[in-house]
N, C-alpha and C positions, 0 to 999 in steps of 0.2 A: 378463370374458366372461358369468359367470353372471348378473351385474347386467342385461347387455344382453338375454341371452335372457329373464329374466324379465320386464322392461319388455315385449318384444316379444309375450310371451303375455299380459300384462295389457291391452296395448293392443288385441290382437285379440279378447279377451273383450268389452272394451268396444264394439268395432265390431259384434259379434254381437248385444249386448244393445240397442244403438241401432237397429239395422236391424229388430229384432222389435218395437220400440215402435211403438204404434198411436197415430195421432192423428185427431181427428174434425174435421169441418166442419160448421158450423151452417146450417140452410137454415130460413128463415121457414115456420112452420106457420100461427099464427093469433094474432089478438088476443083477450084474454080478460079479462072484468071478474068478479072473484071477489067474492061476498058474504058473508053469515053462514053459508051453506052451505059445509062443508068440503070443499075439493077437494084431489086428489092429483095430483102431477106424474106423468104416465104413463111407462112403461118405454120408453126410446128417445128421451126429450124431455128438454129443460132448459128452465127458466122464467127470465125475466129479469123481474124486478119493477121496474116503472118509477116507481111512485108510489101515493099514496092519494087518495082523492075523501071530502072530508068533509062532513056537514052544515053548514048555516050557522049559527052560533053568535055572539051578541052579548055582548060584554063591555066593561065599563069601567075607569077607573083603579082600580089597587089591587085589582083581583079576579083571584084564581087562575083559570088557563086550564086546562081539563080536557086530560088527556093522550090523544093519539090512539094506539091500539095495534092490532097485527096479531097473529095466532097462528100461528106456524110450528112444526109438531110438537107442538102443544099448548103451547108456550111463549110467554108474552106478550113481545112486542117493542114498546118504544116508538119509534114513528116520527116524532113530533113531540112531544118533551118540552119543555114549557114551564114557566117559572117565573112569577113575580107581575111585572106592570107595575112597572116603576120610574118614579115620578113625578118623580123628581130628574134625570132625563136634561136635559142642558143645552138642548136644543132645545124642551123642554116636551112632546115627543112621547113615547109609551110605548116601552120599551124590552124587548125579549124576553131573558130571563135565561137561557134553557135550550136544551139542543141535544137532537138525536135521531139515530137510525139514518139514515145517508145512502143514497140510491138510486143506482144500480141494486143490487139484490140478485140473486144467482144461486142458483136452487134445483135441485138434481139430483133425477133420477128418485126416487120413493117419498116425496118431501117432502110433508107436507100444509100446506095455507094456508087461512087464513078471516080475515073482519075481526074486529076486537075493537072497544073502546070508541071511539065517535066517529069511526068509519070506515064509509062507506056502502059503497064498493067499492075494491079493490085493482087497479091496472091492471098487467096482465102481458102480455108477448110469449113466445109459445112458440115453441121450435125443434126440429127433428128434429136428432138427432144422425146423423152418417153416416160411414163411413170413405171415404176418398178412393180 
């Protein structure tokens, strides 16, 4: 009997906690191009980082490729980490030996963002957070 009563009380508490949990809906606000000027995700918003645009770079076989970086809260994040072209690839074409951070990236309010090395712009979609 005690076990059944305790289980009932715990179930009721879980229902109360679940009923008070808030959920948010996302509503499109605007598209943003972030550059070398640091920008901050505004209060009540969330940013979805879709990708980066880089200046044109020319490279040949056996040359190291420069990394593409962005800065999130002052921390450098590699978004296109490249290795050295491998000329031994069976088809004779170059092979990329590295990986980077995958998109999309979601950034909460208060997060700072700006371009790093070899990135001209960061493509961002801003959403409003609202309760239903």
